N, C-alpha and C positions, 0 to 999 in steps of 0.2 A: 845142580843143587848140591851144597856141601852137606856133610853129616851134621853140622851144627845148625843148619837152617831149620827153624820151627815152621811147621806147616799149619795154616789157619783156616778155619771155616767161619764166614761171617753170617749171622742169622739176624736179619732185621726186615721188617715189612715196609720200610721206606727206601726206595731205590736211591734217593739222593744221599741218605746216610750211609748205605753200603758203598756208593761210589766214593764218598769222602773217606771212609775207612780204607778202601782199596788204594786211593791216592796216598794216604798217609803211610800205609804199610809198605807200599812200593819204594819209599825212601829209606827203608831199613834193610840193610844187606843180609841180615840174619833172619828175616821173616818172609814167608811167602804164602799168599792167599791161594788155596787150592780148591776152594768151593764156596758157594753162596747159597743162601736159602731165604725165603721170605715168610715161611710159616712152619708150624710143627711138623707136619707130615714130610715136607720137602727137606727140613733139616735132618730128621731121622734118616731119610733116604740117602742124602748127600754124605752125612757123617759116616754112615754104615759103609758106603761105598769107597770113600777116600781115607778114612781113619786118620784125622788130623791130630796134631799135638794139643791144639787149643781151639775151642769154639768161643767166639765172641758173640754174646747173645743179648738181644733186646728182650728184657723180661716183660715188656708191655706190648706183646705182639697183638696186632688188630683182631685177628680171628681165632686166636688160641692163646693159651697161657704160657708164657716164657718160663714161669716157675715150673709148670708141669713138664716142659721140655727139659729143663735142668735135671729134674728127677729122672726122666726117662733115659737121658744120656748117661747119668750116673749109674743107672741099673744096667743098661745095655752095653755101654762102652766105658767102663771105669778108668781106662787109661787116659781118656780125653779130659784135659783140664778145661775149665770154663771160667769166663770172665764176663762181667757185666758192669758198665759204668753207672747203672741206675739202681742197683740192688741195696736194699737195706737189711739189716739183720733180721728184722721182723718179717720181711717178705721172703727171705731165702732160708727157710728152715725145712728142708726136705724130710718127708716121711713116706711110708708106703712099702711096697713089696720088697724093696732092698733095704728096708730098716730105717730107723730114725737116724738123723745126722744133724750136725750143727755146722754152719757155714761161717767162716771167719771173713767178715767184710770190713775189718778195722783198717786195713792198709789199701789206699787207692781203690776202694770198693771191689777188690778182686775176690772171687770165690775160691776159697781153698778149704779143703776138708780138714777139720780139727780132729 
């Protein structure tokens, strides 16, 4: 792995979606999937263990809230960037123990702290 390679964790409760994302990321020479998770608890464990550059998150997780996951990652692992293709501004306004924040989802639905 070169220094410019970005390491990714994929969080989605649908195995076929994770497989599709894995296949797509494999085509990019500067990206590497280093972990996968299907729910909140597994995501926190994997991200804590591998410390990726980016977490790709399904905000509509089946048994837990992807929005709560975004908040928890922001609080515990502030260096990890997050992206979701499903997010709208009204759904991704974190608040809580790490303080209020506002997420910019105006460009390609990516989550970036303003």
